[in-house]
C-alpha positions as CSV (number, residue, x, y, z in Angstrom):
1,X,83.4,-27.5,-40.3
2,X,86.4,-25.1,-41.1
3,X,87.4,-23.8,-44.2
4,X,90.4,-26.5,-44.3
5,X,87.7,-29.2,-43.6
6,X,85.8,-28.2,-46.6
7,X,88.8,-27.8,-49.4
8,X,90.1,-31.0,-48.1
9,X,86.6,-32.7,-48.1
10,X,86.3,-31.6,-51.9
11,X,90.0,-31.7,-53.1
12,X,89.0,-34.0,-55.9
13,X,87.6,-30.6,-57.6
14,X,90.5,-28.6,-56.9
15,X,88.8,-25.6,-55.0
16,X,90.7,-22.4,-54.2
17,X,88.9,-21.1,-51.0
18,X,86.0,-21.8,-48.6
19,X,84.0,-19.1,-47.0
20,X,81.3,-19.3,-44.2
21,X,78.3,-17.0,-44.0
22,X,77.7,-15.7,-40.2
23,X,74.9,-13.3,-39.8
24,X,73.6,-11.8,-36.4
25,X,73.2,-14.8,-34.4
26,X,76.1,-16.8,-35.5
27,X,76.9,-19.3,-38.5
28,X,73.8,-19.1,-41.0
29,X,74.2,-22.9,-42.0
30,X,75.7,-21.6,-45.7
31,X,79.6,-22.1,-46.7
32,X,80.8,-21.6,-50.4
33,X,83.7,-23.6,-52.0
34,X,85.1,-21.1,-54.3
35,X,87.2,-22.4,-57.6
36,X,89.4,-20.6,-59.9
37,X,88.3,-18.2,-62.4
38,X,89.0,-20.1,-65.2
39,X,87.1,-22.9,-68.1
40,X,88.9,-25.5,-65.5
41,X,87.5,-24.1,-62.5
42,X,84.1,-23.9,-64.0
43,X,84.4,-27.3,-64.9
44,X,85.5,-28.4,-61.6
45,X,82.5,-26.5,-60.3
46,X,80.2,-28.1,-62.3
47,X,80.9,-31.6,-61.8
48,X,80.6,-31.1,-57.7
49,X,77.2,-29.4,-58.6
50,X,76.1,-32.4,-60.7
51,X,77.6,-35.0,-57.9
52,X,75.3,-33.0,-55.4
53,X,72.2,-33.0,-57.8
54,X,72.6,-36.7,-58.4
55,X,72.9,-37.6,-55.0
56,X,69.4,-35.6,-54.4
57,X,71.4,-33.2,-52.3
58,X,71.3,-30.2,-55.3
59,X,69.5,-26.6,-54.6
60,X,65.8,-28.1,-55.2
61,X,66.5,-30.4,-52.1
62,X,68.2,-27.8,-50.3
63,X,65.3,-25.4,-50.5
64,X,62.8,-28.3,-49.1
65,X,61.5,-27.4,-46.4
66,X,61.3,-30.7,-44.9
67,X,65.3,-31.5,-45.8
68,X,67.0,-33.7,-43.4
69,X,70.1,-32.1,-42.3
70,X,71.5,-35.0,-40.1
71,X,72.0,-38.7,-40.8
72,X,71.2,-41.2,-38.5
73,X,73.9,-41.0,-35.8
74,X,74.2,-37.3,-36.0
75,X,76.6,-36.3,-39.2
76,X,75.7,-33.6,-40.7
77,X,74.5,-34.1,-44.3
78,X,75.6,-31.5,-47.0
79,X,73.9,-30.1,-49.6
80,X,75.6,-28.0,-52.7
81,X,74.9,-26.5,-56.0
82,X,76.1,-23.7,-58.3
83,X,75.3,-20.3,-56.9
84,X,73.7,-17.3,-58.8
85,X,74.4,-14.1,-58.4
86,X,71.0,-13.7,-56.1
87,X,72.3,-16.6,-53.9
88,X,75.7,-14.9,-53.6
89,X,73.7,-11.4,-52.3
90,X,71.6,-13.6,-49.8
91,X,75.1,-15.3,-48.8
92,X,76.5,-12.1,-48.4
93,X,73.7,-10.3,-46.7
94,X,75.7,-9.7,-43.4
95,X,79.0,-9.7,-44.8
96,X,81.2,-6.7,-45.0
97,X,83.4,-6.3,-47.7
98,X,83.5,-9.0,-50.3
């Protein structure tokens, strides 16, 4: 799934950017959706995080070692949560720059 696909998927929440995390062995299975640095951006990010949490696809579920990553039939299951500074350090571990 590319940046445009992520932005289109969550267009109801008005994201501004999407980024993926890559390591030495390729994509690390993590992406971020970035929102405007404003009260509205925070509100939209929180709404999206709440939607994931209420669908049993929040941070607690992502960190579960037995989580499912594919639906029957092969569609990928997306998990989402509001990232902390520590989460972003992990996300950016192999990135140079921002």
